[in-house]
DRENDO-1510 file (C-alpha; in Angstrom, 1 decimal, always signed):
<recs>
REC; n; res; u; v; w
REC; 1; UNK; -45.4; +29.9; -52.6 .
REC; 2; UNK; -43.8; +29.0; -49.4 .
REC; 3; UNK; -44.2; +25.5; -47.8 .
REC; 4; UNK; -45.0; +26.4; -44.2 .
REC; 5; UNK; -44.6; +22.9; -43.0 .
REC; 6; UNK; -40.7; +22.9; -43.7 .
REC; 7; UNK; -38.8; +22.7; -40.6 .
REC; 8; UNK; -35.5; +24.7; -40.5 .
REC; 9; UNK; -32.5; +23.6; -38.3 .
REC; 10; UNK; -32.0; +26.0; -35.7 .
REC; 11; UNK; -28.9; +28.0; -35.9 .
REC; 12; UNK; -25.8; +26.9; -34.1 .
REC; 13; UNK; -25.1; +29.7; -31.6 .
REC; 14; UNK; -22.4; +27.9; -29.8 .
REC; 15; UNK; -19.0; +29.5; -29.6 .
REC; 16; UNK; -16.6; +28.1; -32.2 .
REC; 17; UNK; -13.7; +30.3; -31.4 .
REC; 18; UNK; -10.3; +28.6; -31.3 .
REC; 19; UNK; -10.0; +29.2; -27.5 .
REC; 20; UNK; -13.5; +27.7; -26.9 .
REC; 21; UNK; -12.5; +24.7; -29.0 .
REC; 22; UNK; -9.5; +24.4; -27.2 .
REC; 23; UNK; -11.1; +24.5; -23.8 .
REC; 24; UNK; -13.6; +21.8; -24.6 .
REC; 25; UNK; -10.7; +19.4; -25.6 .
REC; 26; UNK; -9.4; +20.3; -22.2 .
REC; 27; UNK; -12.4; +19.4; -20.4 .
REC; 28; UNK; -12.8; +16.1; -22.5 .
REC; 29; UNK; -9.0; +14.9; -21.5 .
REC; 30; UNK; -9.4; +16.2; -17.9 .
REC; 31; UNK; -12.7; +14.2; -17.8 .
REC; 32; UNK; -10.9; +10.9; -18.2 .
REC; 33; UNK; -8.9; +11.4; -15.0 .
REC; 34; UNK; -9.6; +9.2; -12.0 .
REC; 35; UNK; -10.1; +12.5; -9.9 .
REC; 36; UNK; -12.8; +13.6; -12.2 .
REC; 37; UNK; -14.5; +10.2; -12.3 .
REC; 38; UNK; -14.4; +9.9; -8.6 .
REC; 39; UNK; -16.1; +13.5; -8.1 .
REC; 40; UNK; -18.7; +12.6; -10.6 .
REC; 41; UNK; -19.4; +9.1; -8.7 .
REC; 42; UNK; -19.6; +11.2; -5.2 .
REC; 43; UNK; -22.0; +13.8; -6.4 .
REC; 44; UNK; -24.2; +12.0; -9.1 .
REC; 45; UNK; -24.1; +8.2; -8.1 .
REC; 46; UNK; -23.3; +7.9; -4.4 .
REC; 47; UNK; -26.1; +10.3; -3.0 .
REC; 48; UNK; -23.4; +12.5; -1.4 .
REC; 49; UNK; -25.0; +15.6; -0.3 .
REC; 50; UNK; -22.2; +17.5; +1.7 .
REC; 51; UNK; -21.1; +19.8; -1.0 .
REC; 52; UNK; -18.6; +19.7; -4.0 .
REC; 53; UNK; -15.9; +21.5; -1.6 .
REC; 54; UNK; -16.1; +18.6; +0.8 .
REC; 55; UNK; -16.1; +16.0; -1.8 .
REC; 56; UNK; -13.1; +17.6; -3.4 .
REC; 57; UNK; -11.2; +17.2; -0.3 .
REC; 58; UNK; -12.3; +13.6; +0.2 .
REC; 59; UNK; -11.3; +12.9; -3.3 .
REC; 60; UNK; -7.9; +14.4; -3.0 .
REC; 61; UNK; -7.2; +12.6; +0.2 .
REC; 62; UNK; -8.1; +9.1; -1.5 .
REC; 63; UNK; -5.8; +10.0; -4.4 .
REC; 64; UNK; -3.1; +10.9; -2.1 .
REC; 65; UNK; -3.4; +7.5; -0.4 .
REC; 66; UNK; -3.6; +5.6; -3.7 .
REC; 67; UNK; -0.5; +7.4; -5.0 .
REC; 68; UNK; +1.4; +6.5; -1.8 .
REC; 69; UNK; +0.4; +3.1; -1.8 .
REC; 70; UNK; +1.3; +2.6; -5.5 .
REC; 71; UNK; +4.2; +4.7; -6.3 .
REC; 72; UNK; +7.8; +3.6; -4.8 .
REC; 73; UNK; +9.8; +6.4; -6.1 .
REC; 74; UNK; +9.3; +9.5; -8.1 .
REC; 75; UNK; +11.5; +8.9; -11.2 .
REC; 76; UNK; +11.9; +5.2; -11.5 .
REC; 77; UNK; +10.2; +2.2; -13.2 .
REC; 78; UNK; +9.8; -1.5; -12.3 .
REC; 79; UNK; +12.4; -3.6; -14.0 .
REC; 80; UNK; +11.7; -7.3; -15.0 .
REC; 81; UNK; +11.6; -9.5; -12.2 .
REC; 82; UNK; +10.9; -6.9; -9.5 .
REC; 83; UNK; +7.7; -6.2; -7.6 .
REC; 84; UNK; +6.5; -3.6; -5.2 .
REC; 85; UNK; +5.8; -4.8; -1.6 .
REC; 86; UNK; +4.4; -2.8; +1.4 .
REC; 87; UNK; +6.6; -2.7; +4.2 .
REC; 88; UNK; +6.6; -1.1; +7.6 .
REC; 89; UNK; +8.9; +2.1; +7.9 .
REC; 90; UNK; +12.0; +1.8; +10.2 .
REC; 91; UNK; +10.8; +4.6; +12.4 .
REC; 92; UNK; +7.2; +3.3; +12.6 .
REC; 93; UNK; +7.8; +1.5; +16.1 .
REC; 94; UNK; +5.2; -1.0; +17.5 .
REC; 95; UNK; +2.8; -0.2; +20.0 .
REC; 96; UNK; +0.8; -2.4; +22.3 .
REC; 97; UNK; -2.7; -3.4; +20.6 .
REC; 98; UNK; -1.8; -1.5; +17.6 .
REC; 99; UNK; -3.2; -3.2; +14.6 .
REC; 100; UNK; -1.4; -3.3; +11.2 .
REC; 101; UNK; -4.2; -1.5; +9.6 .
REC; 102; UNK; -3.2; +1.6; +11.6 .
REC; 103; UNK; +0.5; +1.2; +11.1 .
REC; 104; UNK; +2.3; +3.2; +8.6 .
REC; 105; UNK; +3.3; +1.3; +5.5 .
REC; 106; UNK; +5.7; +2.4; +2.5 .
REC; 107; UNK; +6.3; +0.7; -0.9 .
REC; 108; UNK; +9.6; -1.0; -1.5 .
REC; 109; UNK; +10.9; -2.7; -4.5 .
REC; 110; UNK; +12.0; -6.4; -4.2 .
REC; 111; UNK; +14.2; -8.4; -6.8 .
REC; 112; UNK; +11.9; -11.5; -7.1 .
REC; 113; UNK; +14.2; -12.6; -10.0 .
REC; 114; UNK; +17.4; -11.0; -10.6 .
REC; 115; UNK; +20.6; -11.5; -12.8 .
REC; 116; UNK; +22.4; -12.8; -9.8 .
REC; 117; UNK; +19.5; -15.6; -9.6 .
REC; 118; UNK; +20.1; -16.5; -13.3 .
REC; 119; UNK; +23.8; -16.8; -12.6 .
REC; 120; UNK; +22.8; -19.3; -9.8 .
REC; 121; UNK; +21.3; -21.6; -12.2 .
REC; 122; UNK; +24.8; -22.4; -13.6 .
REC; 123; UNK; +25.3; -24.8; -10.3 .
REC; 124; UNK; +22.8; -26.9; -8.5 .
REC; 125; UNK; +22.0; -25.2; -5.2 .
REC; 126; UNK; +19.4; -26.7; -2.5 .
REC; 127; UNK; +16.0; -25.0; -2.3 .
REC; 128; UNK; +17.0; -24.1; +1.4 .
REC; 129; UNK; +20.2; -22.5; +0.3 .
REC; 130; UNK; +18.2; -20.4; -2.5 .
REC; 131; UNK; +15.8; -19.1; +0.2 .
REC; 132; UNK; +18.4; -18.1; +2.6 .
REC; 133; UNK; +19.9; -15.9; -0.2 .
REC; 134; UNK; +16.4; -14.6; -1.0 .
REC; 135; UNK; +15.7; -13.8; +2.6 .
REC; 136; UNK; +19.0; -11.9; +2.7 .
REC; 137; UNK; +18.3; -10.1; -0.5 .
REC; 138; UNK; +14.7; -9.0; +0.4 .
REC; 139; UNK; +15.3; -8.0; +4.0 .
REC; 140; UNK; +18.4; -5.7; +3.1 .
REC; 141; UNK; +16.7; -4.5; +0.1 .
REC; 142; UNK; +13.6; -3.2; +2.3 .
REC; 143; UNK; +16.1; -2.1; +4.9 .
REC; 144; UNK; +18.0; -0.1; +2.3 .
REC; 145; UNK; +14.7; +1.6; +1.4 .
REC; 146; UNK; +14.2; +2.5; +5.3 .
REC; 147; UNK; +11.6; -0.2; +5.6 .
REC; 148; UNK; +11.3; -3.6; +7.4 .
REC; 149; UNK; +10.0; -6.9; +6.4 .
REC; 150; UNK; +8.3; -9.3; +8.7 .
REC; 151; UNK; +8.5; -12.9; +9.1 .
REC; 152; UNK; +5.0; -13.1; +7.9 .
REC; 153; UNK; +6.0; -11.0; +4.7 .
REC; 154; UNK; +8.6; -13.5; +4.1 .
REC; 155; UNK; +6.4; -16.5; +4.5 .
REC; 156; UNK; +4.0; -14.8; +2.0 .
REC; 157; UNK; +6.6; -14.1; -0.7 .
REC; 158; UNK; +8.0; -17.7; -0.1 .
REC; 159; UNK; +4.8; -19.6; +0.1 .
REC; 160; UNK; +5.6; -21.2; +3.2 .
REC; 161; UNK; +4.4; -20.7; +6.9 .
REC; 162; UNK; +6.1; -18.6; +9.5 .
REC; 163; UNK; +7.6; -21.4; +11.3 .
REC; 164; UNK; +9.4; -22.3; +8.3 .
REC; 165; UNK; +10.5; -18.7; +7.8 .
REC; 166; UNK; +11.5; -18.6; +11.5 .
REC; 167; UNK; +13.9; -21.5; +10.9 .
REC; 168; UNK; +15.4; -20.0; +8.0 .
REC; 169; UNK; +16.3; -16.8; +10.1 .
REC; 170; UNK; +17.7; -18.9; +13.1 .
REC; 171; UNK; +19.7; -20.7; +10.4 .
REC; 172; UNK; +21.0; -17.9; +8.8 .
REC; 173; UNK; +22.2; -16.6; +12.1 .
REC; 174; UNK; +24.0; -19.6; +12.9 .
REC; 175; UNK; +25.6; -19.6; +9.6 .
REC; 176; UNK; +27.0; -16.0; +9.3 .
REC; 177; UNK; +26.7; -15.0; +12.7 .
REC; 178; UNK; +24.5; -11.8; +12.0 .
REC; 179; UNK; +20.9; -11.4; +12.0 .
REC; 180; UNK; +18.7; -10.6; +9.1 .
REC; 181; UNK; +17.2; -7.1; +9.3 .
REC; 182; UNK; +13.7; -8.2; +9.8 .
REC; 183; UNK; +11.1; -6.2; +11.8 .
REC; 184; UNK; +11.2; -8.4; +14.4 .
REC; 185; UNK; +14.9; -8.3; +15.1 .
REC; 186; UNK; +15.3; -4.6; +14.4 .
REC; 187; UNK; +12.4; -3.5; +16.6 .
REC; 188; UNK; +12.5; -6.6; +19.0 .
REC; 189; UNK; +8.9; -8.0; +18.3 .
REC; 190; UNK; +9.9; -11.5; +19.1 .
REC; 191; UNK; +11.8; -11.2; +22.4 .
REC; 192; UNK; +14.4; -13.4; +21.2 .
REC; 193; UNK; +17.9; -13.8; +23.3 .
REC; 194; UNK; +20.4; -13.7; +20.3 .
REC; 195; UNK; +20.3; -10.2; +19.7 .
REC; 196; UNK; +20.2; -9.0; +23.2 .
REC; 197; UNK; +23.2; -11.2; +24.0 .
REC; 198; UNK; +25.2; -9.7; +21.1 .
REC; 199; UNK; +24.3; -6.1; +21.9 .
REC; 200; UNK; +24.7; -6.2; +25.8 .
REC; 201; UNK; +27.9; -8.2; +25.5 .
REC; 202; UNK; +29.4; -5.5; +23.1 .
REC; 203; UNK; +28.0; -2.7; +25.6 .
REC; 204; UNK; +30.0; -4.5; +28.7 .
REC; 205; UNK; +33.1; -4.5; +26.5 .
REC; 206; UNK; +33.0; -0.8; +26.1 .
REC; 207; UNK; +31.6; -0.4; +22.6 .
REC; 208; UNK; +29.8; +2.8; +21.9 .
REC; 209; UNK; +26.2; +2.7; +20.7 .
REC; 210; UNK; +27.2; +3.7; +17.1 .
REC; 211; UNK; +29.8; +0.9; +16.8 .
REC; 212; UNK; +27.2; -1.6; +18.3 .
REC; 213; UNK; +24.8; -0.3; +15.5 .
REC; 214; UNK; +26.9; -0.7; +12.7 .
REC; 215; UNK; +28.1; -4.3; +13.9 .
REC; 216; UNK; +24.6; -5.7; +14.6 .
REC; 217; UNK; +22.6; -3.9; +12.0 .
REC; 218; UNK; +20.2; -2.6; +14.7 .
REC; 219; UNK; +18.7; +0.9; +15.0 .
REC; 220; UNK; +20.2; +3.4; +17.5 .
REC; 221; UNK; +16.8; +3.6; +19.3 .
REC; 222; UNK; +16.7; -0.3; +19.5 .
REC; 223; UNK; +20.2; -0.3; +20.9 .
REC; 224; UNK; +19.7; +2.4; +23.5 .
REC; 225; UNK; +16.6; +0.5; +24.6 .
REC; 226; UNK; +18.3; -2.8; +25.3 .
REC; 227; UNK; +20.9; -1.0; +27.3 .
REC; 228; UNK; +18.5; +1.0; +29.0 .
REC; 229; UNK; +16.5; -2.0; +30.0 .
REC; 230; UNK; +19.6; -4.1; +31.0 .
REC; 231; UNK; +20.8; -1.3; +33.3 .
REC; 232; UNK; +17.4; -1.0; +34.8 .
REC; 233; UNK; +17.5; -4.9; +35.6 .
REC; 234; UNK; +21.3; -4.8; +36.8 .
REC; 235; UNK; +20.1; -2.1; +39.2 .
REC; 236; UNK; +16.9; -3.8; +40.6 .
REC; 237; UNK; +18.2; -7.6; +40.5 .
REC; 238; UNK; +20.3; -7.0; +43.8 .
REC; 239; UNK; +17.2; -5.6; +45.5 .
REC; 240; UNK; +14.4; -7.9; +44.6 .
REC; 241; UNK; +14.7; -11.6; +44.6 .
REC; 242; UNK; +11.3; -12.0; +43.1 .
REC; 243; UNK; +11.3; -11.7; +39.1 .
REC; 244; UNK; +7.8; -10.9; +39.2 .
REC; 245; UNK; +8.5; -7.7; +41.3 .
REC; 246; UNK; +11.2; -6.7; +38.8 .
REC; 247; UNK; +8.8; -7.3; +35.9 .
REC; 248; UNK; +6.1; -5.2; +37.5 .
REC; 249; UNK; +8.7; -2.4; +38.0 .
REC; 250; UNK; +10.2; -2.3; +34.6 .
REC; 251; UNK; +6.8; -3.4; +32.7 .
REC; 252; UNK; +9.1; -6.0; +31.0 .
REC; 253; UNK; +8.1; -9.8; +30.8 .
REC; 254; UNK; +9.4; -12.4; +33.3 .
REC; 255; UNK; +11.0; -14.2; +30.5 .
REC; 256; UNK; +12.8; -11.0; +29.1 .
REC; 257; UNK; +13.9; -9.9; +32.8 .
REC; 258; UNK; +15.4; -13.4; +33.0 .
REC; 259; UNK; +17.3; -12.9; +29.9 .
REC; 260; UNK; +18.7; -9.7; +31.0 .
REC; 261; UNK; +19.7; -11.3; +34.4 .
REC; 262; UNK; +21.5; -14.1; +32.8 .
REC; 263; UNK; +23.7; -11.3; +30.9 .
REC; 264; UNK; +24.7; -9.6; +34.4 .
REC; 265; UNK; +28.5; -10.5; +34.8 .
REC; 266; UNK; +29.1; -12.7; +37.8 .
REC; 267; UNK; +31.4; -9.9; +39.3 .
REC; 268; UNK; +28.7; -7.3; +38.9 .
</recs>
């Protein structure tokens, strides 16, 4: 007699082939990727209703941004004592009213603690001397990676304010007679006098632009801009007694115009 109350397990009709199992494993592994997780969040959690194709494009753009933000080279790893910092590329020039959020950045690797730093422990050094060496190291490391650190970058890295960093930069120049390759120096954000005087003095002595770039550690574009502005001021100065007028014509501040006027030779 058959017991009709017995419940039989349904037959498993799923594909158990080797190819099918391999494909399932692939999807399980792929499902752990950040791209798949973001896609799932967009479609199932965030209420996104613009379609999978558009969501896919948005996720790809987000991933590309993340990769650019965190990867510093394609085939290297951070060494002990190193860190990744985001600096402005050398060819990303400042524009009026352009915020840092709209300025391109690139990751650079800085030696926070290096073997050389450990060697310095053998002899007592004043903390100011140590920071000058650090400022030199970090700014040149960023420059070698085609990026520029700002005074604010250095202030954050040192844990001090920008005025202190500004004093370090001035002291470094007074000691070694060469500027640190900060963004303010290379791209002339500060409007300071020292680099103008060095570049224009060499220009008046007949040095060519490539030589000036090599000796001052400034970009070709920056050197050419100094020379172009200087020649404009030298041409206008005899024709206008009012600095305000020259400032309006050249679109340079009155203080910068005066700096260039001071560099014009007396026998001009």
